[in-house]
C-alpha positions in Angstrom: -54.9 -28.3 -109.6 -55.8 -31.7 -108.1 -52.3 -32.9 -107.9 -50.4 -33.6 -104.6 -47.5 -31.3 -103.9 -44.3 -32.8 -105.2 -46.0 -35.1 -107.7 -44.6 -33.3 -110.8 -41.1 -33.1 -109.4 -41.3 -36.8 -108.4 -42.3 -37.7 -112.0 -39.4 -35.7 -113.4 -37.0 -37.5 -111.1 -38.4 -40.9 -111.8 -38.3 -40.4 -115.6 -34.8 -39.1 -115.5 -33.6 -41.8 -113.1 -34.9 -44.5 -115.4 -32.7 -43.3 -118.2 -29.8 -42.3 -115.9 -26.6 -40.4 -116.7 -26.6 -37.5 -119.2 -29.7 -38.8 -121.0 -31.6 -38.6 -117.7 -30.3 -35.2 -117.0 -31.5 -34.0 -120.5 -35.0 -35.4 -119.8 -35.0 -33.7 -116.3 -34.0 -30.4 -117.9 -36.8 -30.7 -120.6 -39.4 -31.5 -118.0 -38.2 -28.6 -115.7 -38.5 -26.2 -118.7 -42.1 -27.1 -119.0 -43.0 -27.2 -115.3 -41.3 -24.0 -114.3 -42.0 -22.0 -117.4 -45.7 -22.5 -117.2 -45.6 -21.2 -113.7 -47.6 -24.1 -112.3 -49.1 -22.7 -109.1 -48.8 -26.1 -107.3 -45.0 -26.4 -108.1 -42.4 -24.6 -106.2 -39.1 -24.3 -108.1 -37.4 -25.4 -105.0 -39.0 -28.9 -105.4 -36.8 -29.4 -108.5 -33.1 -30.3 -108.4 -31.3 -27.2 -109.6 -27.9 -29.0 -110.0 -29.6 -31.6 -112.2 -31.4 -29.0 -114.3 -28.0 -27.3 -114.9 -26.4 -30.7 -115.9 -29.3 -31.3 -118.3 -29.0 -27.8 -119.8 -25.3 -28.3 -120.5 -25.8 -31.8 -121.8 -28.5 -30.6 -124.1 -26.4 -27.6 -125.3 -23.5 -29.9 -126.0 -25.5 -32.6 -127.8 -28.2 -30.7 -129.6 -27.6 -27.1 -129.2 -30.1 -24.8 -127.4 -32.5 -22.2 -128.8 -32.5 -18.6 -127.7 -35.9 -19.4 -126.1 -34.3 -22.2 -124.0 -31.5 -19.9 -123.0 -34.1 -17.3 -121.8 -36.0 -20.0 -119.9 -32.8 -21.1 -118.3 -32.0 -17.6 -117.2 -35.6 -17.4 -115.8 -35.0 -20.6 -113.9 -31.7 -19.2 -112.6 -33.6 -16.2 -111.3 -36.2 -18.5 -109.7 -33.4 -20.4 -107.9 -31.7 -17.0 -107.1 -28.5 -18.0 -109.0 -27.3 -14.9 -110.8 -23.8 -16.3 -111.2 -25.2 -19.3 -113.2 -27.2 -17.0 -115.4 -24.1 -15.1 -116.3 -22.1 -18.2 -117.0 -24.8 -20.1 -119.0 -25.8 -17.4 -121.4 
């Protein structure tokens, strides 16, 4: 591991905030996909901003479309955040 707790989520926030707006939310979503999907043992999903992940998902879907793989990862993240209602709405 070697990384301080919160470092990955702080990076995601910093990168997204630099861009700002919907572009920042898209970046935040993309980073979250990688961090949470890989099951990083040093990262708790609760460190990530679930509302921002959702905004980024919808912005990505609207602008570029999403793959079935991304939809499945989003459902997985909804499960990690214990948000069954979102999983039903998003997919």
